[in-house]
C-alpha positions in Angstrom: 0.0 0.0 0.0 2.8 2.3 0.8 4.2 2.2 -2.7 0.9 2.6 -4.5 -1.7 4.1 -2.3 -4.1 4.8 -5.2 -3.9 1.2 -6.4 -4.7 -0.2 -3.0 -7.4 2.4 -2.0 -10.2 -0.2 -2.4 -8.4 -2.6 -0.2 -7.8 0.1 2.4 -11.5 1.2 2.3 -12.5 -2.5 2.9 -10.2 -2.7 5.9 -11.4 0.7 7.2 -15.0 -0.5 7.0 -14.1 -3.7 8.8 -12.3 -1.7 11.4 -15.4 0.4 12.0 -17.6 -2.7 12.3 -15.2 -4.3 14.7 -15.1 -1.1 16.8 -18.9 -1.0 17.0 -19.0 -4.7 18.0 -16.4 -4.0 20.8 -18.4 -1.0 22.0 -21.5 -3.1 22.3 -19.8 -6.2 23.7 -16.4 -5.4 25.3 -15.8 -9.0 26.3 -15.9 -10.3 22.7 -12.9 -11.6 20.8 -10.5 -8.6 20.3 -7.4 -9.9 18.6 -8.8 -9.1 15.1 -9.6 -5.6 16.2 -6.2 -5.0 17.7 -4.6 -6.2 14.4 -6.9 -3.9 12.4 -6.2 -1.0 14.7 -2.4 -1.4 14.2 -2.9 -1.7 10.5 -5.2 1.3 10.1 -3.0 3.5 12.2 0.1 2.5 10.3 -1.4 2.9 6.9 -3.2 6.1 7.6 -0.1 7.7 8.9 1.8 6.9 5.7 -0.6 6.6 2.8 -4.1 7.9 3.6 -3.5 11.0 5.7 -6.8 12.5 4.7 -8.5 9.9 6.8 -6.2 10.5 9.7 -8.6 12.9 11.6 -11.4 10.4 11.5 -9.2 7.5 12.7 -7.8 9.7 15.5 -11.4 10.6 16.6 -12.4 6.9 16.6 -9.4 5.8 18.5 -9.6 8.7 21.0 -13.3 7.9 21.5 -12.5 4.3 22.1 -9.8 5.3 24.6 -12.1 7.7 26.4 -15.0 5.2 26.6 -13.1 1.9 27.0 -9.6 2.9 28.0 -9.1 0.3 30.7 -10.5 -2.5 28.5 -8.3 -1.4 25.6 -5.2 -1.6 27.8 -6.1 -5.1 28.9 -6.8 -6.1 25.2 -3.5 -4.9 24.0 -1.7 -6.6 26.9 -3.5 -9.9 26.2 -2.7 -9.6 22.5 0.9 -8.9 23.1 1.3 -11.8 25.4 
């Protein structure tokens, strides 16, 4: 994606939609499986920062909202995923 952002924009948009869906699922059910979400979060943050900067503000707002609303759970998810 980094070398050809325009060529991969459809793939990025698909992953971004998946990220939003996973985010909504976790907000409704914080105890659900979170590893796919953590992987998507890492992917979206890395790709947005390098190739899709126009989406950066929306991603930051979503991540900050998640941290504000579910910060302790996110910390626990990331620790469990890293283990």
